[in-house]
MDAnalysis code that builds the backbone (N, CA, C; Angstrom):
import MDAnalysis as mda
import numpy as np

u = mda.Universe.empty(237, n_residues=79, atom_resindex=np.repeat(np.arange(79), 3), trajectory=True)
u.add_TopologyAttr("name", ["N", "CA", "C"] * 79)
u.add_TopologyAttr("resid", np.arange(1, 80))
u.add_TopologyAttr("resname", ["UNK", "UNK", "UNK", "UNK", "UNK", "UNK", "UNK", "UNK", "UNK", "UNK", "UNK", "UNK", "UNK", "UNK", "UNK", "UNK", "UNK", "UNK", "UNK", "UNK", "UNK", "UNK", "UNK", "UNK", "UNK", "UNK", "UNK", "UNK", "UNK", "UNK", "UNK", "UNK", "UNK", "UNK", "UNK", "UNK", "UNK", "UNK", "UNK", "UNK", "UNK", "UNK", "UNK", "UNK", "UNK", "UNK", "UNK", "UNK", "UNK", "UNK", "UNK", "UNK", "UNK", "UNK", "UNK", "UNK", "UNK", "UNK", "UNK", "UNK", "UNK", "UNK", "UNK", "UNK", "UNK", "UNK", "UNK", "UNK", "UNK", "UNK", "UNK", "UNK", "UNK", "UNK", "UNK", "UNK", "UNK", "UNK", "UNK"])
u.atoms.positions = np.array([
    [-9.975, -0.400, -10.342],
    [-9.985, -0.875, -8.430],
    [-9.358, -2.483, -8.481],
    [-8.935, -2.681, -7.190],
    [-8.516, -4.534, -6.857],
    [-9.494, -4.689, -6.400],
    [-10.468, -6.359, -6.121],
    [-10.951, -6.439, -5.001],
    [-10.912, -6.833, -4.077],
    [-9.802, -6.773, -3.672],
    [-9.219, -7.619, -2.300],
    [-9.167, -6.476, -1.419],
    [-9.488, -6.943, -0.369],
    [-9.026, -5.551, 0.693],
    [-8.154, -6.053, 1.967],
    [-7.545, -5.733, 2.066],
    [-6.648, -6.221, 3.197],
    [-6.440, -5.412, 5.083],
    [-5.965, -6.034, 5.829],
    [-6.238, -5.428, 7.161],
    [-4.544, -4.853, 7.600],
    [-4.979, -4.042, 8.769],
    [-4.251, -3.866, 9.295],
    [-3.059, -5.399, 9.825],
    [-1.268, -5.372, 9.859],
    [-1.274, -6.785, 10.422],
    [-0.844, -7.836, 8.696],
    [-1.287, -7.643, 8.069],
    [-1.516, -8.269, 6.566],
    [0.298, -8.508, 5.887],
    [0.880, -9.631, 5.989],
    [1.766, -9.430, 5.461],
    [1.839, -9.472, 3.769],
    [2.497, -8.940, 3.296],
    [1.754, -8.292, 1.477],
    [3.167, -8.320, 0.902],
    [3.364, -9.238, -0.222],
    [3.907, -8.638, -1.736],
    [3.688, -7.507, -2.784],
    [4.089, -6.343, -3.276],
    [3.657, -5.946, -3.578],
    [4.796, -4.681, -4.231],
    [3.897, -3.697, -4.994],
    [4.957, -3.636, -6.199],
    [5.021, -1.898, -5.908],
    [6.216, -2.052, -5.749],
    [5.741, -0.358, -5.168],
    [6.096, 0.769, -6.518],
    [5.757, 0.231, -7.774],
    [6.223, 1.590, -9.036],
    [5.735, 1.303, -9.839],
    [3.905, 1.854, -10.579],
    [3.477, 1.524, -12.083],
    [2.111, 0.975, -11.369],
    [1.381, 1.103, -10.335],
    [0.056, 0.249, -9.680],
    [-0.534, -0.436, -10.465],
    [0.655, -2.021, -11.075],
    [-0.147, -2.723, -11.212],
    [0.066, -3.219, -12.250],
    [0.347, -1.931, -13.563],
    [0.596, -2.724, -14.455],
    [1.255, -2.248, -15.038],
    [2.734, -2.005, -14.678],
    [3.938, -2.384, -15.163],
    [5.254, -3.187, -14.613],
    [5.426, -3.706, -15.483],
    [6.652, -5.392, -15.368],
    [7.779, -4.796, -14.672],
    [7.238, -4.920, -12.929],
    [8.666, -4.395, -12.153],
    [9.254, -4.832, -11.376],
    [10.183, -5.232, -10.127],
    [10.268, -5.982, -9.936],
    [9.455, -6.469, -8.130],
    [9.108, -6.730, -7.121],
    [8.089, -6.586, -6.509],
    [9.040, -6.514, -4.886],
    [8.410, -6.139, -3.834],
    [8.454, -5.760, -3.361],
    [7.780, -6.475, -1.865],
    [8.035, -6.903, 0.274],
    [7.240, -7.498, 1.028],
    [7.587, -6.486, 1.784],
    [6.334, -6.303, 3.013],
    [6.211, -5.733, 3.725],
    [4.900, -5.854, 4.420],
    [4.268, -5.031, 5.981],
    [3.551, -5.188, 6.805],
    [2.570, -3.856, 6.122],
    [1.400, -4.406, 6.476],
    [-0.038, -2.970, 6.338],
    [0.138, -2.303, 8.154],
    [0.858, -1.455, 7.779],
    [0.101, -0.770, 9.095],
    [-0.846, 0.205, 9.052],
    [-1.233, 0.426, 8.181],
    [-2.613, 1.430, 8.446],
    [-3.047, 1.337, 7.034],
    [-4.385, 1.444, 7.371],
    [-5.503, 1.584, 5.630],
    [-5.764, 2.471, 6.207],
    [-5.863, 4.207, 5.181],
    [-5.778, 5.780, 4.879],
    [-7.417, 5.840, 3.898],
    [-8.768, 6.114, 5.225],
    [-10.156, 6.296, 4.144],
    [-10.217, 7.779, 3.651],
    [-9.421, 8.389, 3.981],
    [-10.245, 10.060, 3.973],
    [-8.197, 10.586, 3.055],
    [-8.220, 11.996, 3.013],
    [-7.658, 12.871, 2.518],
    [-6.748, 12.792, 3.592],
    [-5.484, 12.465, 4.068],
    [-4.372, 12.802, 5.144],
    [-3.005, 12.479, 4.424],
    [-2.101, 12.845, 5.644],
    [-0.486, 12.763, 5.250],
    [-0.560, 11.275, 5.542],
    [0.100, 10.585, 5.201],
    [-0.107, 9.467, 5.357],
    [1.731, 8.737, 4.755],
    [2.279, 7.553, 5.939],
    [3.384, 7.488, 5.143],
    [4.687, 8.084, 6.095],
    [5.826, 7.878, 6.064],
    [7.173, 8.296, 6.528],
    [6.945, 10.170, 5.824],
    [6.923, 9.508, 4.610],
    [7.853, 10.783, 4.137],
    [6.236, 12.219, 4.009],
    [5.271, 11.365, 4.727],
    [4.380, 12.654, 4.414],
    [3.057, 13.178, 3.544],
    [3.291, 12.771, 3.055],
    [2.131, 12.766, 1.421],
    [1.276, 12.895, 2.023],
    [-0.049, 13.877, 0.965],
    [-1.207, 13.565, 1.332],
    [-1.305, 13.052, -0.070],
    [-2.449, 11.335, 0.457],
    [-3.125, 10.898, -0.304],
    [-4.349, 11.208, -0.607],
    [-5.657, 10.624, -1.255],
    [-7.266, 10.982, -1.887],
    [-7.671, 9.838, -2.164],
    [-7.289, 9.362, -0.452],
    [-8.193, 7.902, 0.067],
    [-9.292, 8.176, 0.249],
    [-10.335, 7.789, -0.129],
    [-11.447, 6.931, -0.104],
    [-12.191, 5.492, 0.801],
    [-13.023, 5.367, 1.503],
    [-13.539, 4.195, 1.965],
    [-14.276, 3.642, 0.276],
    [-14.088, 3.956, -0.051],
    [-13.914, 3.320, -1.867],
    [-13.059, 2.477, -1.990],
    [-12.094, 4.069, -1.786],
    [-10.338, 3.682, -2.261],
    [-9.922, 3.875, -1.254],
    [-9.265, 2.619, -0.647],
    [-8.446, 3.542, 1.036],
    [-6.916, 3.322, -0.167],
    [-6.069, 3.788, 0.447],
    [-4.264, 3.703, 0.431],
    [-4.198, 2.966, 1.747],
    [-4.039, 2.100, 1.826],
    [-2.666, 1.012, 2.104],
    [-1.283, 1.464, 2.965],
    [-1.112, 1.926, 3.672],
    [0.583, 2.335, 4.697],
    [1.066, 1.146, 4.064],
    [2.480, 0.616, 4.209],
    [3.175, -0.515, 4.056],
    [3.954, -0.406, 4.032],
    [4.421, -0.996, 5.068],
    [6.874, -0.848, 5.676],
    [7.248, -1.945, 5.189],
    [8.254, -1.510, 4.318],
    [8.814, -2.529, 3.862],
    [9.775, -3.375, 4.739],
    [9.592, -4.547, 4.017],
    [10.259, -5.476, 5.204],
    [11.990, -5.243, 5.372],
    [12.741, -5.013, 3.976],
    [14.361, -4.325, 3.216],
    [14.089, -3.310, 4.555],
    [13.649, -2.032, 3.893],
    [14.203, -0.587, 4.593],
    [13.584, -0.616, 5.509],
    [12.435, -0.474, 6.339],
    [11.354, 0.006, 7.194],
    [10.581, 1.431, 7.369],
    [10.563, 1.667, 6.004],
    [10.047, 2.647, 5.660],
    [9.132, 2.899, 4.617],
    [8.091, 3.494, 5.783],
    [6.103, 3.647, 5.044],
    [5.763, 4.304, 4.508],
    [5.349, 3.351, 3.139],
    [4.430, 4.104, 2.049],
    [3.138, 3.325, 1.635],
    [2.280, 4.876, 1.130],
    [1.280, 4.577, 0.852],
    [1.300, 3.591, -0.149],
    [-0.349, 3.079, -0.460],
    [0.220, 2.535, -1.992],
    [-1.791, 2.217, -2.234],
    [-2.247, 1.657, -3.643],
    [-3.753, 2.098, -3.896],
    [-3.825, 0.117, -3.403],
    [-4.681, -0.335, -3.520],
    [-5.060, -1.820, -3.518],
    [-4.573, -2.603, -4.798],
    [-3.947, -2.041, -6.389],
    [-3.628, -1.812, -7.491],
    [-1.635, -2.089, -7.135],
    [-1.604, -1.723, -6.231],
    [-0.037, -2.225, -6.324],
    [0.540, -3.419, -5.301],
    [-0.254, -3.897, -4.589],
    [-0.329, -5.110, -4.098],
    [-0.706, -6.527, -4.820],
    [-0.201, -7.781, -5.031],
    [-0.045, -8.413, -5.954],
    [-0.769, -9.742, -4.669],
    [0.040, -9.934, -4.171],
    [-0.998, -10.954, -2.991],
    [-1.181, -10.518, -1.414],
    [-2.132, -11.096, -0.508],
    [-0.772, -11.406, 1.239],
    [-0.455, -12.631, 1.375],
    [0.423, -12.607, 2.009],
    [1.823, -14.072, 2.390],
    [1.274, -14.324, 3.455],
])
């Protein structure tokens, strides 16, 4: 798990696929929610198994406007 903690309103650079261990392009977006329990998250309504120790960050993509939940490992840096 990443040692970084992010907050609602943070603008971040992140990888949409691969959890940080796959070389692919990055994108940008804004964190709109921090999920800390098992619930539906993001535009698609996918259920995430989040916890206080392993939160999911709902990020609204700058280009598409779509909101998707990601683990901290997908986030490369806050901008």
